[in-house]
N, C-alpha and C positions, 0 to 999 in steps of 0.2 A: 860727116864725122863730127863728133862732139869734142870741143876743146875743154880743158879743165876750167873750173870756175876762176874768174878773175875779179879784181876789185879796182874800181876807178873812183877818183875824187870828183864829185859832181855837185855843184851848188853848195859846197861846204859840207857835204855828207859823203860817206863811202857807199857806193852802190856795187853789189855783187851781181855778176852776170855770167852767162856762158852762151855759146852760139853753136849752131849746126849748119852744115851746108857749105857751099862755095862762097868765100868772102867777096867775090866779085859779083854775085847775084844781088838782085834787089832785096832789100831787107824787109822782114816782117818783125815787128817788135811786139812781144806778148806781155801783157800787163796783168798781174795777179790781182786777186780779190781781197776782201777785207780779212785782215789777220792771217792770211795764208802766204805761202812762199812760192818762189818761181817753180819749184818741183811739182806743183799742182799741174803745170803744163808738162806732162810726162814726156820722157825721152821718146817713146814710140810716136806720140803725137807730133813732137818737133821733127822727128825723122820723116814722117809722112809729108809734112810741109816742105822740108828741105829737098825731098826727092822730086818735088814738083817744080824745082828751079828757084828756090828762095834761100836767102841767108836768114836763118831764124835765130832771133835773139830773145832770150828770156832773162828776167832780172828780178831781184828782190826789191820791192818798194822800200823806201825809207821806213824805218820802224818795223821791219820784218826780216826774217831769215838772217843772212850774213851781212846785210847792209846796216848802216848806223841806226841804233835804237835811241829812243827818247825816254828811257826809263828813269832818268833823273827828274822827270816832270812829275808833279804831284798826281796822285790817283784822281781819275776823272770823277767829278760829281755830276751825275746825269740830271738831277733835279735842278742844280744851279745852271747847267747848260741850257735846259729847257726854258727856265725862267728868263735867262738872258736873251735867248732867241725870241721868246714871246714879247719881250719888251723892246725889241729892236736894237738891243745892245750887242756889241761885238764880244763874244766870249773869249776868255784868255785860254787859247789853245796853242800847242807848239807848231802846228803846220796846217795847211789847207790842201784841198784837192788841186788847187792851182799850183801849189808848191810841188806836188807830186807829178803833175803834168809837166812842169818845168824840168823836173828830174829826168823824165823820159826824153825830152828834147836835149837836155844836157848830156845824156848818155850818147845820143846820136852824134853830138858835137865832138865828144871825147873819142868816138870811134871813127871820126871823119866821114860820117854818113850824112849826105845832104838831105835825102828824103826817104821815108819808109812807109810801109803799110802798117797801120795801127790796129791791133786786135786786143780787146780787153774783156775780162769777165767780171760780172758783178761790180764791185767798186772800181775795178780796172777798166770796165766799160765806161764809167763816168769820167775817169782820168783820160781815157782815149777820146771821149766826146769833147772834153775841154781842149785837148791838144788840137783836134781837127778844127775847132772853132777859133782858137787863139793863135795857132801857128799854121795857117793854111798853106804856106809855102813849104812846109816840112812834111806834111801828111799826104800820102798818095791815095790811100783809101782807108775807110773806117769799117771795122766789124765790131759791133757792140753786142756782147753775149750776156744773157740773163741779167740785164741791168735795168736802169730806169731813167726817167727824165727829170726827177726832182719835183714834178708837179704835185703840189700839196693836196690836190683833190683825189689823187689816186688811192686805191685801197692800201692800207698799211700791211706790213708783215704780220703773218699770223702770230697772235700773242704768245702761244706756246713756243713757237720757233724763236721769237725774240728772247723769251725767258731762258731757253736752252743755250742761246748764244752768249748771253750776258752774265748768266749765273756762274760764279767761279767753280771751276772743276777741281778735283783733288790734285795735289802736286804729283807729277809723274815720277818724281824722285822719291817720294814718301809712300805713295800708293799707286803704283803703276797700273794695277788691275782696275782700280776705281777710276783712274784717269781715262784709261782706254774704254771702259764701259760708258763713261760720260760722253767722250768724243765720238764713239761709234754710234751711240744712240742719236746724237745730233746729225751725223752724216747720213744715217738711215732715214731720219725724219725728213731731210730736205731732198733726198733722192727721189727720182721719178718712179712711177709704177710700171713703166714699160720695159725695164731692164733689170736683171737680177742684181741685187746688192752684193758686191764682192767684198765680203767682210775681211778676208785675208789681205787683199790688196789695200783696202782702206786702213787696216791696222798698220801695215808696213809703212804707208805714207805718213800716218800720224806720228809713228815712232821716228821716222827719218826727220820730220820737221822738228821734233823735240831735240834730236841729236844735233841738228844744225843750229837751232837757237830757240830757247823757250822764254817767252816774255808775255805773260797773260795780260799785262796792262796795255799792250799795243792795240788790242781790239777796241778798247774804249777810246783811245786817242784817235784811231782811224774813224770810228763812228762819229766822233766830234767833227772831224774834217768833212765827212759826208753831210752832217747836219748843217754846217755853216755854208755849204755849197749852194743850198737853196734851190730855187726853180731854175733849171738850165734851159728851158724851152726857148727863151730869147737867143741864147747862144746857139742852140741846135738849129734855129732857123737860118743861121748864117753859113752853115756847113755846105760846101759845094762839091766835095769829093764824093766818088761812088761810095755808098754806104749800105751795109747789110745789118739788120737787127735780127739776131737769133734768140729765140725764147722758148722755154719749155712750157708745154700746156699744163704740167703738173707742178710748176714752181710755187712753193709756199712762202719763199722769201720775198720775191717780187712776182706777184701774180701776173698772168699773161697781159692784163691791161697795161702794165708798166712797159712791156715791150711794144705793145701796140701804140702807146702814147709816144714813146721814143721815135718809132718809125714815122708816125704822122707829123712829128715836129721837125723832121729833117727833110728838106726838099728832095724828092726823087728816091728816097730810101726804100729798099726792099725789106719786107718783113718775112721771116721764115719761122713759123710756129712749128715746133717739133712735138709730135704726139708722144706721150710717155716719158718725156724728159723733165727732170726736176731742176734743182739748183746745183747741178753737177754735170760733169762730162763723162759719161760711161764710155769705155773703150769701143763699144759697138757703134758709137756715133762719131768716132774720130774721122772716118772717111767722109761722112756726110758734112761734118763741120768744115773739114779741109776743103771739100768741094765748094762750099759757100764762100770761104775766105779767098780761094783762088779765083773763082768766078768774079768776085767783087774787085779783086786786085787787077784783073785783066780788063775790067771796064775802063780803067784809066789808061789812056794812050801812052803815058810815060812810065807805065808800070814795070816794063821789062827791059 
């Protein structure tokens, strides 16, 4: 059963969350990706995990959805960010992935949950990686989906994908058709070839995110948080919990080498490369992904 959305004060910010399943079951915390909201972890997917005996918690990262936004911050200057990083300076940004990882732990604290299984997608995978490294007593298992290690030698995101992601879209309030065309083109570009692109479902999800909160500046601020995170491989080497790295063979955002590098950087990690999967989670893969999460969770003797 899904409870209605709640908001808790964590680390000085409001975090919106909801949960599925029995509150007495071991928790799985689902962490969303760059510029997206918790509803990208769809209700059917959450229900599949809850039916396997878990309490499933999804939440809006800071600067996304119904959580606290940082839109009072000046618009991000990507050139200045790049120059600061190249010169070894600390850029002036509102928060880091470490802050976002601390938010996830703070949410567990607020819910009186001692330990949980961490599952993150894309940027959320990076946040989950940091949690498993920095808070080993709070993380039961780690599933990092379509993410990366921060290794600077890895192939970059396809230039056209980066351009589509960072180029401003028309306002959904002034040109809804243009906005939808822009966002649907991006969603289709990053989807895998193995599954039909469900345009109606994607359109509904995009419109629901606009209805919940529209803040185009948050993407830039979260990109900055990723950029200053740097190379996480030294942190990944310290992770001791059961870990699964899931990656799509067709991912143009983080090519498969990014998943392979993440898995090889974490001792004992399992790598699951999924044929035909891009940088998204089509409904046809829900059971397969849930199988992997559950199998990894049950590798920990304290998991259940």
